[in-house]
C-alpha positions in Angstrom: 22.5 -35.0 -13.5 25.9 -33.9 -14.7 28.6 -33.6 -12.0 29.3 -30.2 -10.5 33.0 -31.0 -11.0 32.4 -29.9 -14.6 32.5 -26.3 -13.3 36.2 -26.7 -12.3 37.0 -28.1 -15.7 35.4 -25.2 -17.6 37.0 -22.5 -15.3 40.5 -23.5 -16.5 39.6 -24.1 -20.2 40.3 -22.0 -23.3 37.5 -20.9 -25.7 38.1 -23.9 -27.9 38.0 -26.3 -24.9 34.7 -24.7 -23.7 33.2 -25.3 -27.1 34.4 -28.9 -26.9 32.7 -29.3 -23.5 29.5 -28.0 -24.9 29.7 -30.4 -27.9 30.4 -33.3 -25.6 27.3 -32.6 -23.6 25.1 -31.8 -26.6 22.7 -34.7 -25.6 22.4 -33.3 -22.1 22.5 -29.6 -22.9 19.7 -28.6 -20.5 21.5 -30.4 -17.7 24.6 -28.4 -18.5 22.6 -25.2 -18.3 21.2 -26.3 -15.0 24.7 -26.9 -13.6 25.9 -23.4 -14.8 22.8 -21.7 -13.3 23.2 -23.7 -10.1 26.8 -22.5 -9.8 25.7 -18.8 -10.2 23.1 -19.4 -7.4 25.7 -21.0 -5.2 28.2 -18.1 -5.7 25.6 -15.3 -5.1 23.1 -16.7 -2.7 24.6 -19.4 -0.5 28.3 -18.5 0.2 30.1 -20.8 -2.3 33.4 -19.0 -3.0 35.2 -21.3 -5.4 35.4 -20.9 -9.2 33.8 -17.4 -9.2 36.1 -16.3 -12.0 37.0 -18.0 -15.3 40.4 -17.8 -17.1 38.8 -17.2 -20.5 35.6 -15.3 -19.8 36.3 -12.3 -17.7 33.6 -11.0 -15.3 33.6 -7.5 -16.9 33.0 -9.1 -20.4 30.3 -11.3 -19.0 28.7 -8.3 -17.3 28.6 -6.4 -20.6 27.1 -9.4 -22.4 24.4 -9.8 -19.8 23.5 -6.1 -19.8 20.3 -5.1 -21.6 20.9 -1.6 -22.8 21.6 0.4 -19.6 20.3 -2.3 -17.3 23.4 -4.0 -16.0 24.0 -6.8 -13.5 25.3 -5.6 -10.2 29.1 -5.0 -10.1 29.1 -7.0 -6.9 27.6 -10.2 -8.4 29.9 -13.2 -8.9 30.3 -16.1 -11.4 28.7 -14.1 -14.2 30.9 -16.0 -16.5 28.8 -19.1 -15.9 25.5 -17.2 -16.5 26.9 -15.7 -19.7 28.0 -19.1 -20.9 24.5 -20.4 -20.1 23.1 -17.4 -22.0 25.2 -18.3 -25.1 23.9 -21.9 -25.1 20.3 -20.8 -24.6 20.5 -18.3 -27.5 21.9 -21.0 -29.7 18.7 -23.1 -29.1 16.2 -20.2 -29.6 15.1 -21.4 -33.0 14.3 -24.9 -31.7 10.9 -25.8 -30.3 10.5 -25.9 -26.6 11.1 -29.4 -25.3 9.5 -30.5 -22.0 13.0 -31.0 -20.4 14.0 -27.5 -21.3 11.3 -25.6 -19.5 12.5 -25.8 -15.9 16.2 -25.0 -16.8 15.0 -22.0 -18.9 12.7 -20.7 -16.1 15.6 -20.9 -13.6 18.1 -19.3 -16.1 15.9 -16.3 -16.9 14.8 -15.9 -13.2 18.5 -15.8 -12.1 19.4 -13.4 -14.9 16.6 -11.1 -13.9 17.8 -11.2 -10.2 21.3 -10.3 -11.2 20.1 -7.1 -13.0 19.6 -3.9 -11.1 16.1 -3.1 -12.6 13.2 -5.2 -13.8 13.7 -6.0 -17.5 10.6 -6.4 -19.7 12.5 -8.2 -22.5 13.2 -11.0 -20.1 9.5 -11.1 -19.1 8.6 -11.4 -22.8 11.0 -14.3 -23.3 9.6 -16.0 -20.3 5.9 -15.7 -21.4 5.8 -18.7 -23.8 7.9 -20.8 -21.3 5.6 -20.1 -18.4 2.5 -20.9 -20.5 4.0 -24.2 -21.6 5.1 -25.0 -18.1 1.6 -24.4 -16.7 0.1 -26.8 -19.3 2.8 -29.4 -18.7 2.3 -29.3 -14.9 -1.4 -30.3 -15.3 -0.4 -33.5 -17.2 3.1 -34.3 -15.9 4.0 -37.0 -13.5 6.2 -34.7 -11.3 5.7 -34.8 -7.6 3.5 -32.3 -5.8 6.5 -30.6 -4.2 8.2 -30.2 -7.6 5.0 -28.7 -9.0 4.8 -26.3 -6.1 8.4 -25.2 -6.6 7.8 -24.4 -10.3 4.6 -22.4 -9.4 6.4 -20.4 -6.8 9.3 -19.6 -9.2 6.7 -18.3 -11.7 5.1 -16.3 -8.9 8.5 -14.7 -8.1 8.7 -13.5 -11.7 5.3 -11.9 -11.4 6.3 -10.2 -8.1 9.4 -8.7 -9.9 7.1 -7.1 -12.3 4.5 -6.1 -9.6 1.8 -8.4 -10.9 0.6 -9.3 -7.4 -2.8 -10.7 -8.4 -1.2 -13.3 -10.7 1.4 -14.1 -8.1 -1.3 -14.6 -5.5 -3.2 -17.0 -7.7 0.0 -19.1 -8.3 0.9 -19.1 -4.5 -2.6 -20.5 -3.8 -2.2 -23.2 -6.5 1.2 -24.1 -5.1 -0.4 -24.5 -1.7 -3.0 -26.8 -3.2 -0.3 -28.8 -5.1 1.7 -29.5 -1.9 -1.5 -30.0 0.2 -0.8 -27.1 2.5 -3.4 -27.4 5.3 -3.1 -24.2 7.4 -5.2 -21.2 8.3 -4.7 -18.0 10.3 -6.9 -17.7 13.4 -6.9 -16.2 16.9 -6.1 -17.9 20.2 -5.7 -16.6 23.7 -2.1 -16.0 24.9 0.6 -13.6 26.1 3.3 -11.6 24.3 5.0 -9.8 27.1 6.8 -11.0 30.2 4.6 -9.0 32.6 1.3 -9.7 31.0 -1.2 -11.2 33.5 -4.3 -11.6 31.4 -4.5 -13.6 28.2 -5.6 -11.7 25.0 -6.3 -12.9 21.5 -3.2 -13.6 19.4 -2.9 -14.6 15.7 -1.6 -18.1 15.2 -1.4 -20.6 12.4 -3.6 -23.7 12.8 -4.4 -26.8 10.7 -7.6 -26.6 8.8 -7.9 -30.3 9.4 -5.9 -31.6 12.3 -6.3 -35.2 11.2 -4.1 -34.5 8.1 -1.1 -33.3 10.1 2.2 -35.0 9.2 4.8 -36.5 11.6 7.7 -34.3 12.6 10.8 -34.2 10.4 14.3 -33.7 11.8 16.0 -30.3 11.7 19.1 -29.8 9.5 22.6 -29.0 11.0 23.6 -26.4 8.4 21.1 -23.8 9.2 21.6 -20.0 9.9 21.1 -19.2 13.5 17.9 -17.3 14.4 18.9 -14.4 16.7 17.0 -13.8 19.9 15.1 -10.7 20.6 16.7 -10.1 24.0 14.0 -7.6 25.0 13.3 -6.8 28.6 9.5 -6.7 27.9 8.6 -8.8 24.9 8.6 -12.6 24.9 10.8 -14.3 22.2 7.6 -15.9 20.9 3.9 -15.5 21.7 2.9 -17.9 24.4 -0.4 -19.6 23.5 -2.4 -20.8 26.5 -5.0 -22.7 24.6 -4.7 -26.3 23.4 -5.5 -26.5 19.7 -4.3 -27.7 16.4 -1.5 -25.1 16.1 0.9 -25.8 13.3 4.3 -27.2 14.1 6.8 -26.2 11.4 8.7 -29.5 11.7 5.7 -31.3 10.3 5.7 -29.4 7.0 7.5 -30.3 3.8 10.0 -27.9 2.2 7.5 -26.9 -0.5 4.9 -26.1 2.2 7.4 -24.0 4.1 8.1 -22.1 0.8 4.4 -21.5 0.4 4.2 -20.0 3.9 7.1 -17.7 3.0 5.4 -16.5 -0.1 2.1 -15.9 1.6 3.9 -13.7 4.1 5.9 -12.0 1.3 2.8 -11.3 -0.7 1.0 -9.9 2.4 4.0 -7.6 3.1 4.3 -6.4 -0.6 0.6 -5.5 -1.0 -0.1 -3.8 2.3 1.2 -0.7 4.0 3.9 -1.7 6.5 2.4 -1.2 9.9 1.8 -3.1 13.1 -1.1 -5.1 11.5 1.0 -6.4 8.6 3.7 -7.4 11.1 1.2 -9.3 13.2 -0.3 -11.1 10.2 3.1 -12.2 8.8 4.7 -13.2 12.1 2.8 -16.5 12.5 3.9 -17.7 9.0 7.5 -16.7 9.5 7.8 -18.1 13.1 6.5 -21.5 11.7 9.1 -21.6 9.0 11.9 -20.5 11.2 11.0 -23.0 13.9 11.2 -25.9 11.3 15.0 -25.4 10.9 15.2 -27.1 7.6 17.0 -26.2 4.4 19.5 -23.4 4.4 17.9 -21.4 1.6 14.4 -21.5 3.2 15.7 -20.5 6.6 17.8 -17.7 5.2 14.9 -16.3 3.2 12.6 -16.4 6.3 15.2 -14.7 8.5 15.8 -11.9 6.0 12.0 -11.4 5.4 11.6 -11.2 9.2 14.4 -8.7 9.4 12.7 -6.5 6.7 9.4 -6.5 8.6 11.1 -5.7 11.8 13.4 -2.9 10.6 10.8 -0.2 11.4 9.8 -1.5 14.9 11.5 -0.1 17.9 11.8 -3.2 20.0 12.7 -5.4 17.1 15.1 -3.3 15.0 18.2 -4.4 16.9 17.5 -8.1 16.1 16.7 -7.1 12.5 20.2 -5.5 12.1 22.1 -8.4 13.8 20.1 -11.1 11.9 20.5 -9.5 8.5 24.2 -9.0 9.1 24.6 -12.7 10.0 22.8 -13.9 6.9 24.7 -11.5 4.6 28.0 -12.8 5.9 27.0 -16.4 5.3 25.8 -15.5 1.8 29.2 -14.0 1.1 31.1 -17.0 2.6 32.4 -14.9 5.5 32.8 -16.4 9.0 31.1 -19.6 7.8 32.4 -22.8 9.6 31.0 -25.1 6.9 33.5 -26.3 4.3 33.2 -24.5 1.0 32.3 -27.6 -1.1 29.4 -28.5 1.2 27.8 -25.0 0.7 27.0 -26.0 -2.9 24.0 -28.1 -1.7 22.4 -25.1 -0.1 21.1 -24.0 -3.5 18.1 -26.4 -3.1 14.9 -24.3 -2.8 16.8 -21.0 -3.2 14.6 -19.8 -6.1 11.4 -21.4 -4.7 11.9 -19.7 -1.3 12.4 -16.3 -2.9 16.0 -15.9 -1.5 17.7 -12.9 -2.9 21.4 -12.6 -4.0 23.8 -11.4 -1.3 24.1 -7.8 -2.7 20.4 -7.3 -2.4 20.5 -8.6 1.2 23.3 -6.1 1.8 21.1 -3.3 0.6 18.6 -4.3 3.2 21.3 -4.3 5.9 22.3 -0.8 4.8 18.8 0.4 5.1 18.5 -1.0 8.6 21.8 0.6 9.6 20.6 4.0 8.3 17.4 3.7 10.3 19.5 3.1 13.4 21.6 6.2 12.6 24.7 4.2 11.5 24.9 5.9 8.2 28.7 5.7 8.0 28.5 1.9 8.2 25.8 1.8 5.6 28.0 4.0 3.4 30.8 1.5 3.5 28.5 -1.3 2.5 27.1 0.6 -0.5 30.5 1.9 -1.6 31.8 -1.7 -1.7 28.8 -2.7 -3.8 29.4 0.3 -6.1 25.8 1.5 -5.6 26.7 5.1 -6.1 23.1 6.5 -5.8 22.9 4.9 -2.4 26.3 6.3 -1.5 25.2 9.8 -2.5 22.1 9.4 -0.3 24.3 8.5 2.6 26.5 11.5 2.1 23.4 13.6 1.9 22.2 12.3 5.3 25.6 13.0 6.8 25.6 16.5 5.4 28.7 15.9 3.3 27.5 16.5 -0.2 30.9 18.0 -1.1 32.5 14.6 -0.6 29.8 13.0 -2.7 30.5 15.5 -5.5 34.3 14.8 -5.3 33.7 11.1 -5.5 31.5 11.2 -8.5 33.8 13.7 -10.4 36.7 11.3 -9.7 34.7 8.4 -11.1 33.7 10.5 -14.2 37.4 11.1 -14.9 38.0 7.3 -14.8 34.8 6.5 -16.9 33.9 9.7 -18.8 31.3 7.9 -21.1 29.3 6.4 -18.2 26.0 8.2 -18.4 24.8 7.2 -15.0 27.7 9.0 -13.3 26.6 12.2 -14.9 23.1 11.6 -13.6 24.4 11.2 -10.1 26.4 14.5 -10.5 23.2 16.1 -11.7 21.3 14.8 -8.6 24.1 16.3 -6.4 24.4 19.7 -8.1 20.8 20.1 -9.3 22.2 21.2 -12.6 20.1 20.1 -15.6 23.1 20.2 -17.9 24.5 17.0 -16.4 21.2 15.2 -17.1 21.2 16.4 -20.7 24.8 15.2 -21.0 23.7 11.8 -19.7 20.9 11.7 -22.2 23.4 12.5 -25.0 26.0 9.9 -23.9 23.3 7.2 -23.7 21.8 8.1 -27.1 18.6 9.0 -25.3 18.3 5.6 -23.6 18.9 6.6 -20.0 15.6 6.4 -18.2 17.1 7.6 -14.9 18.4 10.8 -16.6 15.0 11.7 -17.9 13.4 10.9 -14.6 15.7 13.1 -12.6 15.5 15.9 -15.1 11.7 15.6 -15.1 11.6 15.8 -11.3 13.9 18.9 -11.3 11.6 20.6 -13.8 8.6 19.6 -11.7 10.1 21.3 -8.6 10.5 24.4 -10.8 6.8 24.1 -11.8 7.6 23.7 -15.4 5.0 21.0 -15.8 4.9 20.6 -19.5 8.6 20.0 -19.9 8.6 17.8 -16.8 5.8 15.7 -18.2 7.7 15.1 -21.5 10.8 13.9 -19.7 8.9 11.7 -17.2 6.9 10.0 -20.0 10.1 9.4 -21.9 11.6 7.8 -18.8 8.6 5.6 -18.5 8.8 4.5 -22.1 12.4 3.3 -21.4 11.6 1.7 -18.0 7.9 1.3 -17.3 8.3 0.0 -13.7 8.9 3.2 -11.8 6.4 3.9 -9.0 7.4 7.5 -8.2 7.8 8.4 -11.8 4.2 7.4 -12.6 3.0 9.4 -9.6 4.9 12.5 -10.7 3.7 12.1 -14.3 0.1 11.9 -13.0 0.6 15.1 -11.0 2.1 16.9 -14.0 -0.8 15.8 -16.2 -3.2 17.0 -13.5 -1.6 20.4 -13.5 -1.8 20.5 -17.3 -5.6 19.6 -17.0 -5.0 16.5 -19.0 -7.2 14.4 -16.6 -7.4 11.4 -18.9 -3.7 10.8 -18.9 -3.5 11.7 -15.2 -5.9 8.9 -14.4 -3.9 6.5 -16.6 -0.7 7.4 -14.7 -2.2 7.0 -11.3 -3.8 3.7 -12.3 -0.4 2.4 -13.3 1.0 3.7 -10.0 -1.5 1.8 -7.8 -1.0 -1.4 -9.9 2.7 -1.3 -9.0 2.1 -0.5 -5.4 -1.5 -1.3 -4.2 -0.9 0.4 -0.8 0.0 3.8 -2.3 -2.9 5.6 -0.7 -1.8 9.0 -2.0 -2.1 7.7 -5.6 -5.5 6.3 -4.9 -6.6 9.7 -3.5 -5.2 11.6 -6.5 -6.7 9.1 -8.9 -10.1 9.7 -7.3 -9.6 13.5 -7.6 -8.7 13.1 -11.3 -11.9 11.1 -11.9 -13.9 13.9 -10.2 -12.4 16.4 -12.6 -13.0 13.9 -15.4 -16.7 13.9 -14.4 -16.9 10.4 -13.0 -17.8 10.9 -9.4 -19.2 7.4 -8.8 -15.9 5.8 -9.8 -13.9 8.4 -7.8 -16.0 7.5 -4.7 -15.1 3.8 -5.1 -11.5 4.6 -5.5 -11.4 6.6 -2.3 -12.6 3.5 -0.5 -9.5 1.8 -1.8 -7.3 4.6 -0.5 -8.9 4.3 3.0 -8.1 0.5 3.0 -4.4 1.4 2.9 -4.4 4.4 5.3 -7.3 4.5 7.7 -5.8 7.3 9.7 -5.5 10.1 7.1 -8.0 12.9 7.8 -7.8 14.6 4.4 -8.8 11.4 2.6 -11.7 10.9 5.0 -12.8 14.5 4.4 -12.7 14.0 0.7 -14.6 10.7 1.1 -17.3 12.4 3.2 -17.8 15.2 0.7 -17.9 12.8 -2.3 -20.3 10.5 -0.5 -22.7 13.5 -0.2 -22.2 14.2 -3.9 -23.2 10.6 -4.9 -26.0 10.4 -2.4 -24.3 7.8 -0.2 -25.4 9.4 3.0 -24.7 6.5 5.3 -21.1 6.5 4.2 -20.9 10.3 4.6 -22.2 10.0 8.2 -19.7 7.2 8.9 -16.9 9.4 7.5 -18.0 12.3 9.7 -17.9 10.0 12.8 -14.4 8.9 11.8 -13.2 12.5 11.5 -14.7 13.2 15.0 -12.8 10.2 16.3 -9.5 11.7 15.0 -10.5 15.2 16.4 -10.1 16.5 12.9 -13.6 17.8 12.4 -15.9 20.3 14.2 -19.4 21.1 13.4 -19.5 21.6 9.6 -22.9 23.2 9.2 -23.0 23.2 5.4 -22.3 19.4 5.3 -24.8 18.6 8.1 -27.5 20.8 6.5 -27.0 19.2 3.1 -27.1 15.6 4.4 -30.1 16.3 6.7 -32.1 18.1 4.0 -31.4 15.3 1.4 -32.5 12.6 3.9 -35.7 14.5 4.7 -36.4 15.0 1.0 -35.9 11.4 0.2 -38.2 10.3 3.1 -40.8 12.8 1.9 -40.8 12.3 -1.8 -39.1 8.9 -2.5 -40.7 5.5 -3.2 -41.2 2.8 -0.6 -37.7 1.4 -0.9 -36.1 4.9 -0.7 -38.2 5.9 2.3 -37.0 2.8 4.1 -33.4 3.6 3.3 -34.0 7.2 4.4 -35.4 6.0 7.7 -32.2 4.1 8.4 -30.1 7.1 7.4 -32.2 9.4 9.6 -31.4 7.2 12.6 -27.7 7.4 11.9 -27.9 11.1 11.3 -29.7 11.7 14.6 -26.9 9.8 16.4 -24.3 12.0 14.6 -26.0 15.3 15.5 -26.5 14.1 19.1 -22.7 13.3 19.3 -21.8 16.8 18.0 -24.2 18.5 20.4 -22.9 16.4 23.3 -19.4 17.8 22.6 -20.8 21.3 23.2 -20.1 22.3 19.6 -22.2 25.3 18.4 -24.6 24.5 15.5 -26.0 27.0 13.1 -29.7 27.9 13.3 -30.5 26.1 10.1 -28.5 23.0 11.2 -30.5 23.0 14.5 -33.7 23.3 12.5 -32.7 20.3 10.3 -31.8 18.3 13.5 -35.3 19.2 14.9 -36.9 18.0 11.7 -35.0 14.7 11.9 -36.2 14.2 15.5 -39.9 15.2 14.8 -42.1 12.1 15.0 -44.5 11.5 12.1 -47.6 11.9 14.4 -48.1 13.2 17.9 -49.4 10.5 20.2 -49.0 9.3 23.7 -46.0 7.2 22.7 -44.3 10.0 20.7 -45.0 12.9 23.0 -41.5 12.9 24.6 -39.9 12.9 21.1 -42.2 15.7 20.0 -41.2 17.8 23.1 -37.5 17.3 22.2 -38.3 18.4 18.7 -40.0 21.6 20.0 -36.9 22.2 22.3 -34.6 22.0 19.3 -36.8 24.4 17.3 -36.6 26.8 20.2 -32.8 26.6 20.2 -32.8 27.1 16.4 -35.0 30.3 16.7 -32.9 31.6 19.6 -29.7 31.1 17.7 -31.1 32.9 14.6 -32.8 35.7 16.6 -29.5 36.2 18.5 -27.8 37.7 15.4 -28.5 41.4 15.7 -28.4 42.1 11.9 -30.9 39.5 10.8 -33.8 41.9 10.2 -31.6 43.8 7.7 -30.9 40.7 5.6 -33.8 39.3 3.6 -32.7 35.7 3.6 -32.0 35.6 7.3 -35.3 37.4 8.0 -37.2 34.9 6.0 -35.5 32.0 7.9 -36.3 33.5 11.3 -39.9 34.1 10.4 -40.4 30.6 8.9 -38.9 29.0 12.1 -41.0 31.3 14.4 -44.3 30.4 12.7 -43.5 26.7 12.5 -42.5 26.7 16.2 -45.7 28.6 17.1 -47.8 26.0 15.3 -46.0 23.1 17.0 -46.2 24.7 20.5 -49.9 25.1 20.2 -50.3 21.6 18.8 -48.4 20.1 21.7 -50.4 22.2 24.3 -53.7 21.1 22.8 -52.6 17.5 22.9 -51.7 17.8 26.6 -55.3 19.2 26.9 -54.8 21.3 30.0 -55.8 25.0 30.4 -52.4 25.9 31.9 -50.5 24.3 29.0 -52.5 26.1 26.3 -52.2 29.4 28.2 -48.5 29.1 28.6 -48.0 28.1 25.0 -50.1 31.0 23.8 -48.0 33.4 25.9 -44.8 32.1 24.4 -46.1 32.4 20.9 -47.3 36.0 21.5 -43.9 37.0 23.0 -42.0 35.4 20.2 -44.0 36.6 17.2 -44.5 40.2 18.4 -40.8 40.7 19.0 -40.0 39.4 15.5 -42.7 41.4 13.7 -41.6 44.6 15.6 -38.0 44.2 14.6 -38.9 43.5 11.0 -41.2 46.6 10.7 -38.4 48.7 12.3 -35.9 47.7 9.5 -38.4 47.8 6.6 -36.8 51.0 5.2 -33.2 49.8 5.4 -33.6 46.2 4.2 -32.5 45.6 0.6 -35.4 44.1 -1.3 -34.6 40.8 -3.1 -36.4 38.1 -4.9 -38.1 36.9 -1.7 -39.7 40.2 -0.8 -43.2 39.0 -1.6 -42.7 35.8 0.3 -41.5 37.7 3.4 -44.5 40.0 3.3 -46.8 37.0 3.0 -45.2 35.3 6.0 -45.4 38.5 8.0 -49.2 38.7 7.3 -49.5 35.1 8.3 -47.6 35.8 11.6 -50.0 38.7 12.3 -53.0 36.5 11.8 -51.5 33.9 14.0 -51.1 36.5 16.7 -54.8 37.4 16.5 -55.8 33.8 17.1 -53.8 33.7 20.4 -54.6 37.2 21.6 -55.7 37.5 25.2 
């Protein structure tokens, strides 16, 4: 490997001397590129503060050369001269075939270049595609160590994460674990997490799959960022496990294995909604890495990832703030007791661990400060980084938009051709003219200007124009979660459901836990006429937000539509759990009637399924009734039909009596409505229920086979039917005749004949 002292020589060289250095190292050109990239990592990731500028290659010139259209490296990034020089050398070799020794330097170079840029850049992804393919095939046949293979796989995984390709990243993380023989699993053990807890409860811990394969402990490193204590009056610093088992000790794991644990946790965090469950699943992995205290980059990445997970948790947010501030200072070389030259070696595992450059860590710190109400401190950080959109957001939170406008106008005077500044001014003033000016200045290449203008038009309900600008923004920069969501909404409003589904699909591919997008995607498929697919998509939405009543209600109704009655009943139970649903008679009647119909007319398999669904439905109706919720007469009748046994016998007599009681409730509820004799449909329902109840009362009385039971049942039948017939006859002249007039007359005659059979 070439000496890092070469950097000091290049920094003070002229252009001709730099060309001479490149010529001298022509035989080791890929090692030279590695040295340059390593210097960029040291300057931006690990606190190395020497040689950050070059006498011949200015940082501003390097920033322009490394920009891809309007996608610029951060103005806070350092040693861009080295990255630009590496770019120049790489581009000079583009026409040459990929040599095996060039693959890893090229992977590191493009990965660092991407991480210096503000936004994901698809042209870099395209350049990396053949390199990644070649690397994968080389790894399968190379003689490199398992740790080296794992590092390469994790670097490739980080590329996929940048472009939101989580499935590909997950596959590579698993392969990396296999390559370095990671032997761990997540399980539960009894333990305590608070200082006052008396009884052990199950806690998630990391254990060895095969305890016999555990390695001996490795010593901790001296140059390691300090892990801040929680200092909480209730929570323990770490979960105290009372069981004796094969719990993983981080000191027994190799550096590559620790990196794999970090990426497992990072992938879990990226693909699931941030809540207490994600924090609980990720904590065992991070605690294991942090306790190992090895390798500066790995420890820093773990501490920052823990800070990000803890930023929204009340008892952890203070540590999150202090910890991220500590690491950010070290990444910038501030208050670091380690000599500058020794910080260069910290770059080992920086890319494999997923460590971000200091300015991205600073953005995390600013977010944490804003969540704590320290918006002014966050403002200072973002202003120093020249992240003006974040600065504007801070001024907005402080209620000082006039200061934001003054700042942006001053910057426009200094840089009148900077299209992004006009976008920020448009965001502040809500004036579309500034967005149009930004589009003009950028020659229609400013994705942010189209996005902001599209959003403004969307707020004004100008959906067609909004959709055009949003789609143009996505053509320029496809990786925009909110823009895909808004474009899908505009397409929905324009009744272009095919494009709406395409937009929402892209949205959930970028952020799998975006349950609103899953829900809207399902709705779009319903309008597109694909209810089965919509139903399955709603299941995905519920995975990411189990507590949203509107999604559960949509899922329940759609389950009824696709004849998935067990799922509809389960959804109804869930709504009752959340106190978001009373007795919905239409839904209950529909589910009950469909189940009874399937049991009556279906084949053997369908009847068995209907039997299971009927049991679930009876439990649901019983729960609703137990909550003293009023059910409609028809719903009560359906409930009764569900409870009715197939035959009346000694074993089923009790169930049959309950069925009769429910039919009595149904008739009483229908008969209690004073206007029912005037409405043909209600009259028909009352008469049908009364006749069916009369038949069942007499059937039960005859089965009991006692004179008193038959006499009592006959008396109830006479009282019920006479009252109903009398009220019907009284309203014959006022009732509007409909399509069921003949059926009503037929049932009335049947009721009269029935009365004759039970006459005294």
